[in-house]
N, C-alpha and C positions, 0 to 999 in steps of 0.2 A: 250716432255714437252707441257703442255696445256697453251696457252697464249690467251689473249684477244686483238683483233685488231679492230680499228675503220676504216671504209671505207666510204669516203665521196663522194657524187655524187650531181651534180646539177640537179634540177628539174624545169620544165617549166609549172606551172599551168596556165590554161586559166582564164579569168576574173571571171567566175562563181566559179571556184575552189579557186581563190584568196580570194573571199568574204567568202567562207566557211572556209578557213584557218584563215582569220581574226577573225571569230567567235571563232575558237579553241584557237587562241592566246589570244584574249581578255578575254574569259571566264576562261581560265587557269590562266591568270595573276590575275584576280579577286579572284579566289580561293586561290592562293598563298598569296596575300596581306591580304585577310580575315582571313586565317589560322594563319598567322604571327601576326595579330592584336589580334586575339582571344587568342593565346598563351601568348602574352604579358599581356593582361587584366587578364587572369586566374592566372598568376603568381603574379600579383600585389594584387589580391583579396585573394588568398589562400596561396601564398608562395610556391606553387607546380607547376611543369610543366604539360602541357597537352600532353597526349600520342598521337602517330601517329594514333592509332586505334580510339580514340575519335575524332580526327580531321577529319578522313575519314567519321565517322558517321554524322558529321555536314554537309557534302556535301549532303548526302542523305536527311537530313531534309530540307536543303535549297531548294532542287529541288521541294519539295512539298508545299513550302510556297509561298503565293502571293507576288510578288515583286522580287523574285529570281527564279521563276519557269522557266525562260528563260535559266537556266543552262542546261536544258535537250537538248538544241540544240548542245551542245558539247559532245564529246565522253566521256563516264563515266570513262574509264581507264586513259585518259589524265588528268582529274580532280583529280583522286585519286593519280596519280603520282606526281602532284604538292604538295599535302599534304605531301607525302613522302619526297619531295625535301626540304620542310621546316624542317622536322625532321632531315634530313641529314645535313642541314645547321647548325642546333643547335649542332649536334654531332661534326661536324668539328670545330665549335667555341670552345666547351669545351675541345677538344683535342689539341687546339692551332694551328690548321691547317688553319684556316681562321678567318676573322673578324666577328663581330656580324651581324646576318642576317638583310638585309635591304629590303625595299619595292621595287617592280619592277615598272618601268615606261614604258609607251607605246612608248616612244621615244628611248628606248634602243633596243638592238638586241632581237628579239622575238624568243622564243623556246618552243616547246612542245615535249613530249616523249611518244611514243607508246610502252608499254612493250610487246605487241603481236598483232596478227591479221593483221599485215602488210604483203602484198603479193607482190612478185617481178615477173614481166613478161618481155618478150623481149621488151625493150624500154619504159616500164612504171612501176609505183609503185602504188599499191592500198593502199590508206590511209582511214581508217574508217571515215565515215561522210564527206568525201571529194571526193572520187572516184579514178579512174585510172588517175594518173598524169604522163605526159611525163617526162622521165628520161634519162639523158645521162650517160650510164654505160661505162666509159672509161677504166674500168678494171673489171674482173669478181669477183663476190662475192665468198668468201672462208668460209669454215667451217660452223658452226651452228649459225644462226642469233638469238641474244638474245634480243635486243631492237633497236628501230629506233627513232632518234631525228630529228625533222623537225625544220629548222631555217630560219629566214628572216633577212637579213642584213639591215643596215641603208640605203643602196643604192637600196633596193628593190629586191635583188636577193634571190632566194630560194634554200636551200640545204637540203639533208638528210644525216645523219651520221648513219651508221649501225654498231652496235657493234657485232662482230663475235667472236666465240670461236674456236680456231684453234689448232689442234694437230701438233706440229712442232718438227722436229728432229734437234737438235742443232749441227752444223758442228764443226769440229776442226779447229781452226784458227791458222795458222802457221806464222802469221806476227810478226814483231819486237815490241819493247816497245818504248814509247815516253812520255815525260813530256811536258806539255803545260802551258805557262804563259799568262793569259788573260790581255789585256791592252787597252789603248786608242790611243796611237800612232800607234800601230798595233793591229789588232783584236786578234791574238794570235801569240806567238813565240814558236816554237817547239825546243826540245832539239836536233833535227836533223839539226838545223841551219836555218830552213825555217821560214820566216816571212810573214804572210798573212796580206795584207793591210786592214785597217778598211774602210768599205764602206761609213760610215758617211751619211747614207741615209736621216736622219732627217735634218741635216745641209744643204744638197743639195736641199731639197724640202721646206725648212723653209720659204723662201721668198714667194713662191706661196701659201703656206698654210696661211700665215699671210694676204695676199691680199684677199684670198677667205673668211677668217674669218671676215675681216673688211667689206667686201661687204655684208656679211650675217647680221652683226650687224646693218646695216643701213636700212634694209628692214622692212616693216611694218609687225608686227606679224599677222599671219593668212592669209596673202596674197599669191597669186600664185607665185609671184616673190621671196618671202622669201623661199618657198618650193624649187624652182629651185636653189637658192643660197645654201640652205642647202644640196641639192643633190650634187652640184658641190664640196662643201667642203668635204662631206662624201666620194666621189669618190677619192679625193686626199689622204685622210687618208687611204682608202682601198688599193690603189696602193702602198702606203708607207709600209703598213703592209705586203702586199703580197711580195714585194721586199725583205724585211727583212727576212720573212719566207723562201723564196727561197734561200737566201744566207746562212742562218743557216743550212738548210737541206743539201745543197751541201757540205758545209765544214764538217759537222758531218758525212756525208756518206763517204767522202774521208778519214777521219781519221780512222773510224771504218773498212773500207775496207783494209787499209794499215797496221794498227797496232792492235795486239791482246791485248795489255795492254796499257792503257792510264792513266797517272797520271795527276791530275789537282788540282786546289785550291778549298777550301771551302769558297766561297765568301758570305759575309753578305751584299747583295745588298741594303737592306732596310736601313741599317746604313750608307752605302756609299752615298746614295742619300741625306743625310743631308748636304753634302758638296755642297753648292749652286753654286760654280764655276764649278763643274764637273757633277752636277746632270743630266743635259740634255744629255750629251755625254754618261754617264753611262746607262741611261734609253734607249738610242738609240741602245746600244750594244746588248741587249738581252742575257746576259751571262747565266742567270738562265735557260732559254729555251734551250740554246746551250748545257749546261751540261746535262740537262734532255734528250735531243736527243742522246747525246753520250752514256748515260747509257742504254737506251732501245735498241738502235741499236747494241751496243756491245754485249748485251745478246743474241740477235737474231742471231748474226754472230759468236758466240762462243768465244767472247773476254770478257774483263772486264775493268771497270773503277774504280780507287781508288782515293778518295778525301782526301788530306792531311789536317792537322789541320789548323784552321783559323788563328792562331797566329804564325804559322811557319815562320821564317824570310827568305823567299826564295830569296828576293832581297839583303838582307844585309849580307847573308852568302857567304863567298868565297868558291866556290865549290872545288878547288884544295886542300886547307889546312884547311878549316872549320872555319876560323876567322870570327867573327861577327862585321860588321862595323855599330856601333850604330849611327854614325854621318851622315849616308847616307841620302841625301835629295831626294825628288821626282824629282827635276830638274837635278840631277846627272845621266846622261845616261851611262856614263863610269866612272869607278873608278879603282884605283891601290891598290891592297892589300898590306898593310905595312909589312906583315909577309913574304909572298912568292914572292912579287913584280910582281904579275901577273896582266896584264891589262885586266879588265873584262867588257864585254858588259852587262849592268844591266839586260836586258831582257833575253838574252841567258843564263846567269849565273843562273837566277831565274828558267828557264825551266829545266836546268840540276839538280838544287837542288830539284825541284818538282819531277822529275823522281827518283832521289836517295831516297828521303823521302818516296815516294809512294811504291817503291820496298821494302824498309825496313819495311814499315807498313804491306804489304802483308805477308812478311816472319814471322812477329810476330803473325799474326792471326792463 
């Protein structure tokens, strides 16, 4: 099976290379914003969209005009890729996969993509118009390199992400099956009886983040002290994001190693976030990312993930007899079935129902 895999490495550009990368980032952002503005204007005037081909031609014209001839300082393919990115953003919007394209800010994470001509050597990476940049290859590159994305975080760290195409033989997974119920009291509860505690990372770091944010708001705009305060706040958010990512990867790796079939819920997180009492805890959980990791890791390991219907009453259904308790409240952690008189743990019962429903769903396919 042919799969695409992203491999991320940290790079350490010197001061001169950082200036060259700043030019690449700035010029690419200018092209993205200009292309987006041109497509909006063209649609208002003509009622028709601007094609990706026409957008790319505009870059060639801009390079020859006085006032924008400085675009020649950036790599041509990087600029062309930004025009394609705008086209992709529109396609994703019309397919319902993303929101309407928005303009890029220099204060956000900066990224550029090289479709080709990037070369990898022992301990360094050659980037066109930048040079050989020191690279920490903590694992070897695999397969055929398709494209390379260079990024700069808000904390000033540089990374490259290499998209590789790999021929992989899918192994046979001999593990058992499990249903998981995602929650807030516990991160997930498995039908095997295991309950994984919720890390509540945002809640733990909330006080420090608030203090750092308060200090930043009091600094004078444009001052060196404000930049230091901004960096301290960005570092706290970065550590928080890294800790959440580490937890999700470890849990998803454990489940996909142990179980060949995983049943889970189809959660509409966007709708759930409308509950202002639980929104912060739900956003801190990272459920969508967790399920995404389960899906791609299961495929690579020869397993599978099945998501049951959004409106399936996993918590309200009595697993032993099938009775639906319509009066069940969110605060009821335990309840007794009036039909079979079984005392049920709300979360364990839900996990059992998820596994049962997922197994039945696979059998129907």
